[in-house]
N, C-alpha and C positions, 0 to 999 in steps of 0.2 A: 275044669282047669286047676292045676296046682298053683301054689303061690308064686312061683317063678314065672309061670306062663302068664299069670295075671299082671305081674310087674312088667313083663315084656310088652304085654298088650297096652298097658298104661304109658310106657315109654313111647311106643309107636303112636299112641294118641297125641302125645305132646309133639312128636315130630310132624304129624299131619297138621295140627293146629298152627305150629310155628311156620311151616312152609306155606300154608294157606294164607296166613296173615301177611307175609311178605309178598306173596303173589297178588293178593287183592290190592295192597298198597302200591304195587309196582316199585317197591323200594324196600331195602333191608338186607339182612344177613341170615339166610336160612341154614347154611351148612353147619356152622358151629353149634347152633341150637339143636339141630338134629343129632349131632354127635354127642352132645352133653346131656341129652334127655334122660338117659338111664340113671346117671348119678343124681340129678335133682329129684327124679321120681322116687328113688329109694330113700333119699334124705327126707323129703316131705311126707312120704307115706309111712315111714317107719321110725325116723330118728328125731326130727326137729320137734321140739316141745314149745308150744305156744298156746295161748288161750284165744280161740276163735271169737269169743264174746268180749274179750278185753284185750285188743291188740297191743295196748300200751303197757301191759303187765310188765313190771320191771324185772321179774324173774324169768322172762322168756329166753329161749335160745335166739340167736340172731344170725341171719344169713346175709353175707355181704358179697354182692356180685361185682367182680372187677371188670370183665369185658362187657361194657354196656351194650355193645352191638348185638349181644346175645339176649336182648330183651324179649324176643318172641318166646324163648324157652322159659324165662321167668314168668311172663304173663300167662303162659299156658298152664304151668304147674300151679300157679296161684288161682287160675280159673277152676282147675280140678279141686282146689282147696276151698272154693266158694268165695274168693276175694274179687274176682272179676266175672262179668257175665260174658256169654258168647257174643252178644251184640257189641260189647266193648272191645273184644278181640277183633271184631270186623272193622272197627274204626282205627286200627293201628296206624300211627303216623299221620292222622288227620287233624285238622284244625279243631281245637277244643276238646280233643279226646283225652281220656285218662291213660291211654297207652301210647305215650310218645316214643320216638325212635330209640332213645336211650332212657332207661328208667330214672325217674325223679323221686326223691325220698317221699314216702307216703306210708307211715307206719300203720295207719288204719287199714291199708290194703296189703300189708306184709312186705313193703319195700323199705329196707333199712337205710339205703344210701342212694344218692344220685351217682351214677357211674357213667363213664365215658372215656376220659383220659386214662389210657391203660397204665396199670401199676398203682394208681391211687386207691382203688376200691379195696384191694386186699390189705393195703397199709392202714386204711380206716379200721379194718378188722383187728389189726395188731393193737391199735389204740383202744378199741372196745374191749379187747381181752385184758389190757392193762387196767382199764377202768373197772372191770369186773373184779380183778384181783384186789385193787385198791379198796373197793367198796366191801368186798368180802372180809378184808382185814379189819374193817371198822364196824360192820353190821352183823357179820356172821354168815356161815355157810347155809343156815336155814333159809335165808332169803336171797343169797347171792351164790347160787350153785348151778350156774348155767354154762352152756358151751357156745363159743363163737365159731361159726363156720364161714369159710371163705371159698370163693371159686375164682381161679385164675387161668388165664390162657397163655399160649406161647408168647404173645406180644407183651403181656404183663410181666412174664419172666424176663424178657429182654430189656424192658424199661429199667433205667438205672436205679429207680427208686426201690426196685425189688431187692437190691443189695442191702439198702438200709433197713427195710422191713424184715428181711430174713435175719440179718445180724442182730437186730434188737430183740426179736421174738426168741431167737435161740439163746442169746445172752441172759435174758430175763426168765428163761424156762417157762414160757407161757403154755402150760399143759392144757389150758382151757381153750386152745386154738387148734382147729382142724381145718386144713386147706386142701382142696381138691385141685390138682393141676391137670387140666384137660389137654393132654399131649396128643394132638392129632396131626402134627407135622405139616400143617397147611396154614399159610398166612394169606393176606389179601392179594399179594402179587407174586409170591414165591412159595416154595416149600421151605420149611423151617431149616432143614439140614443144609440148605444153600447159604444160610446166613449165620447159623448157630450150631456148633458141634460140641458145645460144652457138655460135661456130665452133670446134669441137673441134680441127680440123686446125691452124688458125692459132694456137690456144692452145699446143699442143704444139710447134709450130715456134718460137714465141716463147721457149719454155723451152730450145731447142737440140736438139730431137728431129728425126730424119728421119721424115717422114710419108708413107705410101703408102696410097692409097685404092683399094679394089677391091670387086668383087661378092663378098661373103663366102660365097656359096653356089656359087661357081664354082671347081672344083678346080684348073684350070689357072692361074687368076689367083692363087689361094692359093699354089700351088707357086712361081710366078714371084716373088711378093712375099717369100716366105720366103728364096728364093735371093738376092734383092737385099739383104734385110736382113742376111743372113749375111756379105755382102761389105762391109758398112759398117765403117769403121775408126776413126771418131771420135765417133759419136753413138749414143744409144739409138734404137731404131726403134719407131714405132707404126704398126701395120697397121690401118687403119679398114676393117672389112668390113661392108658393108651386107647384112644378112641378113633372112630372113623368119621372124618369130615363128610357131611351130607349122608349119613347112614340111612340107607333105604332109598336114596334118590335113584330114579330110573328114567331112561330115555325111551324112545320108540323101540318096539320089539323087545322090551324088558332089558335093554342094555344098561349096564351099571354106570352111574355118575357119582359114585363114591370116591373119596380121596382126590377130589379135583379142586384146584385153586379157583376155578370159575364159579363154584357154588358158594364161596365164602361171602361175597359182598353184593350179590344181586339175586333177583328172583330166579327160581329154578328154570323157568321158561327162557329167561334171558341168557342163562348159562348153557342152553342147548338141551336141557333135560325136559321131561314132560311132567307137569304137575299132576295130570290125570293118572299117568302110569305110576307115579310115585305114590299117590294116595291109594291106588289099588294094591300096590305091592305091600303097603303097610296095613292093609286090612280095612281101609276106609271106603267111603262112597264119594267118588268125584263129584257127584251131583249135590252132595250135602257134606262138605268137608268140615264145616264148623259144628261138630257134634262131639259129645262125650259118650263113649261106649258104655253100655249098661254095667258091665263088669268093672269098668274103671270107676264109674260113679259109686258102685258098691265098695270098692277098695278105699276110696277117700271118705265115704260115709263111715266105714268101719274105723278109719283113723280118727275121725272126728269124735266118735264114741270113746275111743281109747284116750284121746286128749281130755275129754271131759273128766274121766277118772283120774288121770295123771294130775291135771290142774286142780281138781278137788282135793287131792292128797297134799299138793304143794300149798294150797290156800289154808288147809287145816294146820299144817306145820307153821305157816306164817302167822296164823291167828294165835297159836299157842306161844310163839316167839314174841309177838307183840304184847301179850298179856304179861309175859315174864320180863320183857324189856321195853316198857312204854316209852322210855327216853329214846331208845334206838328207833322204835317205830315212828316216833315223831320226826326224827332226823330223816329217815327214809322218805317219808311223805314230803317233807320240806325240800329235800335235795332234788327229788324227781319232779317237783312242781315247777322248778325254775325260779323259785322265789328269790328276790334280790336280798342278799345278806344285809343286815342292819349294822352299819359302821358309823361310829361317831367321828366323822371326817374332820370336824372343826378341832377336835382334840389332838390331831396328829401334829406333832411339833417338828417343823422343818428348820434346819440350819440355814441361815440366809446366805445368799450369794454362792450357792453350790451348783455343780452341774445338775441338770435336770435328771440325768441317769441316777445320781446320788439321791435326789428327792424321790425318785421311783423306788429305790432300794428301801428308803424309809417307809414308804407306803406298803411295800411288799412284806416288810417285817411285821407290820400290823396285821395284814391279811393272813399271814402264816399262822398267827395265833387266834384269829377271830373267824376265819372261814375254813371250817373243817373239811369241806369237800372240794377244796381248790388244789389243783396240781399245776406246778410251774415247771417249765422245761427250758433248757438252754443248749445251744449247739456248741458245746465245749468252750463257752465264753462267760460262764456265770460270774467269775470274778472281774470281768470287764464290762459286760452288759448290766452288771449289778443286780442280776436276778439272785445273786447270793444273799441279798437282803432277805429273801424268802428262805433260801437254803440254810442259812445260819440258825433258823428256828425249827428246822426239821432235818431230815436226812434223805438221801437218794434211794430210789428203788434198787434192790439187788435180787438176784434169784432166790426165791423162797422167803423174801421179806418185803412186803408192800405196805408196811406200817408207816413209812415215810411218805412224803408228798412231793418229792422232787424227781424229775426225770432227766438224767444226764443222757442226752441224745447222741453225743459224739458229733463229729463234724458232718452233719447231714441235715441241712436246713429244710429241704423239701420233705424228707422223711419225717422230721420232727413236726412240721406243720400238719402233715396228713395224719400223724398219730394223734395230735391234739384234736383234729377234726373227728377222728374215730372215738376218742374219749367223749366228746360232746354228743355225737350221735348215739352213743350208748345210753346217755342220760345219767343224771345224778352227779355230774362233774362240772366244775368251772375250770376251764383249761386256759393256760397262758404260756407263751413261749417267747424266748428272747434270742437276738443275735444282732450283729452290726447292720445298720440300715442298708449299706451297699449290698449286703447279701440277701436283701429282700428279693433281689433278682432271681435267686434260686427258689424262692417261695411263691412266685407269681401264679403258677398253676393251682396251687392249693388255696391262695387267697381268692381266686376266682370261684373255686368250688365252694369254699366257705360262704362266700357272698351269695352264690346261687342257691345254696341249701338254707340260707338265713340262719347261720350258726354263730352264736356269740363267743367265738374264740378271741382271746386277747393277744395281739401281736405286739411285742415290745422290741422296738428298734432303737439302738443307741448309736453314738458316733455319727451324728445326723448330717454332717456337712464337711466342707473342705477343711474345717478346723481339726480334722484327724491329723492334718499336718504332715509330719515326717514320713508317715506311711505311704504318702504319695497317691497318685490318681487311681490306682487299683482299689484303694480303700476309701476314697472320698466320693460320697454320693453327690451327684449333680442332677441327673435326670430322674432319679428314683422317686422323689416326692411327686413330681408331675405324673409319673406312671401310677403310683398308688392312689393319688387323688382322683384319678379317672373313675375309680369305683365309688367315690362320693357323688359323682355326677350321673351315675347309672342307677336307675331305679329297678328294684326287684319287682316280682309279680304282685306284691302287696302295696306297691306304690311308695315304699320307703327308699331312701338312699341305701344302696346295697352295702355300703361300708361306712363306718364312722372313723375318720382320720383326725388325730389331734396332735398338734405340735405346740406344747406349752411353752410360755415365755419366761417363767421363773419357777422357783421351787413350790410356791403356793399354788400357782396355776397347774403344776404337775399333780398336786393332790386333787384338784378339781377334775383334771383329766382322768385320773384313776376313778374318781367317783362316777363320772360319766360312763367310763368303760364298764364298771361293775353294774351300773344301772341299765346298760344297754343289753337286753336279753333277746333282741330281735335280729341283730346283724353282727358281723365281726367288727372289732375295733383295732385300729393301729395307733400306737403311741410312739411318736418320733422324738427322741431325747438327745440332749447334747452330751458330748464328752467333756468339754471345757466348762470352767466356772461361768455362771451367768449372774449378773447383778440383779437383785430383786427390783421389781418395778416400783415406782413411787406410789405411796398410799397415804391417804389422809388420816386413816385410823387403822383398821384391821385389814392387812393385805389379803388374808384368806377370804374374808367376807367380800372384799371387792373383787377378788379373783373368781368368785362364784358366778359373776356375770359371764364368764366364759361358757356357761351352760347354754348360752344363746349363740355360740359359735364365733361371735365377734362383739367387742365392747370397747367403750372409751376408757382408756387407762388414765389419761391426763389431758386437760384442754384449757385453752384460753378462749373466751367467748366475746365476740364471734371469731371463729378461726379463719385465718387467711388461707391455710393449707392443711390438709389431712395427711398424716404420715401413718402408714400401716405396714404390718409385717406379722409373721408368726415366729415362734421360737426365740432363739437368742438374738435375732436381729431387732427385736422390739427394744431391747436395752440399748442397742446402738442408736436407734431412733431417738431415745430419750437423751442420749449424749448430744446428738446432732441438734435436737430441739433447743437445747440450752444455748447453742451458738446462734441459732436463728432468733431466739427471744432477746438476745443481747442487742439485736438491731431493731427490736420492736415488732418482729413478725409473730403474729399470733398462730398458735399451732394446736391441733388436735392429734393425739396419738391413739391409734386403734390397734389392739391385739386381735388377730384373727387365727385362733388355733384350728378352726375348722370352717372353711367356706361352705362346705356341704351343709353343716348344721345351721350356719347363718342363713343360708338360702331357704331353709324351712320355716324361718320366722315370718311374722306378718310383714306385709309391704311397708306398713307404718314404722315398724321397728327398724327394718333395713334402711329406710329413708332417714330415720333419726340418727343412725350411725354414719351413713355415707350419703349425705344429701345430694340429689341430682345437680349436676353442673359444678360440683366442687373440684378444686384443684387437688389431686391426690398423688402422693408419691409412695410407691411401694418398694420395699427392700426385701430381697429373698436370696438365700445362699444357694438356691437351685435355679432352674430355668425361669426366665421372666414370666412364662405362661402361668406359673403358680399363682400369680396375683393379677394377671392381665384382665380377668373378668371382673375384678373389684375396682381397679383404678379408673376404668372407663376412658372415654375419648379425650378427656381434659387432663389425663394424668400420664405418668411415666413410671416404669419399673426399672430398678437397678438389680440385675441378677447376673448369673453366669451363662455364657454362651460357649464355654469350652470345658474340657476336663480340668481337674485340679493339678496341683504341682506339689512336689515334695519339699517342704520347708516348715519351720516352726509356724504355728498357726497365727501368731501375732504378726509375723512377717507377711503371711498370706493376706491377713486383713488389710494391711497397708498396700500391698501390691495389687490386690483385687478390688480395692475401693470400699471395703466394709468398715469405714471409720466415720467418726462424727464429722470430720472435716468434709469428707466426700458427700455425706448426707446434706450438709450445709450447701456445698457447691451445686449439687443436683437440684435441690429445692429452689435455690436462687435462679437457676436457669429455667426451671419450670414456671416460676412466678413471672419471669421476664418474658416468657413466650405468650403469644396471643391465644 
């Protein structure tokens, strides 16, 4: 066999394995995997550079799969590469298997990202490409000279996030990004041309991409396209490969089942095709479909030997670089280890009685000068969400210059969030992004994926309540906090709360919230910050030292002992409770005030600590600028919550405080009613 014949044989091997996995599981998507087999085969057998013995090597190429339903294709090519066993392929989609229906990030097995929601996977690749450029600008091309590959389908092209990813990659000239578009004209329930007639090539060219159009099932054309893309020095590259859905699929009497919608989302047998005839047509044995052909095993063994030589040369370059630049070598090691930066948090000077967004800006200014591998982004709101506290100490990325550390994402919250996820997946980066809290609605799909992948992205949300005021209900978050805090109540596979959500009560608590965010290397963190001024909470001595108690999620700010009633809140409502408590104390009512920046964090404390803060049977009054459910689980059966049960209104925020009952007087009134109740 010549080399093209061997490549074709290997692609057919992937098709057989993919179709057989789905057939055995009675569930899955065989058609796309069969059509895309040629590209992943050429990529993995000839182009992708990685170290089989050290999968976490920071200088490796990375492959991001967008259409997670094509997992059989990825698992199959990784099996040829030695990352999965045949028995593991047989367990596709089964309980406890390492081959779930959609791939879940597992760098040790060659899976760089969890994929599923279409459009997000290739956007992660854009983030990874930015991270690689950022690190190259700081560490040098000797150790940061790799390529980010992405694979996208028709559905990913149609998802709105592709607009943001395409625009950003083109604007920044990410020439280290190569994406293959599997253009097979078939979707789950329709043909693509029934729902989408745009000129994809012209669209990407308009964004500043290099576009190459090929037969996506022709190994030689794939090889030539990848070679050309690797030579590009100023633009990202999109390879549009026209492929055949269900390539090689056959029915009885060798009838073709190619290019059929039916093969997209169900086993071939359920689509009317014959798995036996398909396997025979592709050169396999229907009695033993889970097999690797000898010539294919030889092809991938040869690539393993090539990789040994390539990696040895790269490591030699790295070793020489490390000897010449020991300071940079130490940074590379530290940044990719995920080590928490050492910050003297107590030395950060906050101006009292400021908005917590302003306090966040103060902290970000410190981080900009002390955390060299941090990137902060904003969705065209840096001067309002106060991420400009970071920006003022650096500058934004532009094409050809990644020496800065700020990413101006434009008005694209979901794109920005997914790009920050991609930066984090790449490694070596601490990523944070900011926008108004109400626009967290646009980010929910990314928040969920960051939580699922256990990625420590920092989400900065400002303008946290109806006190946005004159902007009106479109910009006033009401239900958003309840939605985001659901992730505090959801555990990830390691038993941790899947997200840390913090709503600090004053400027010093904001410093503590940032401390917690930077120390949280296991899950995403959300910081919910005020637009308006917030009075500092009372302190006996050092307010920052007292605010450190927020590290337990909830703590006593101020109390009379024994208390007749407990007042609790998060964010700016705590200061309102302090004002209300003064009125109650005038009548001799003893009060305990509790700040609860994170119920999720509080619930991880010992039962004894929780009881010491909120004793069972206590009369508890909660105040929240969101839905009452935010605090319902804390006040218990003997308490009550004052919150919002409607959207906001357009008016100055102090007028809204009065109209909606967020005043000291209403706190007094509500607590009196609570104490009078049985």
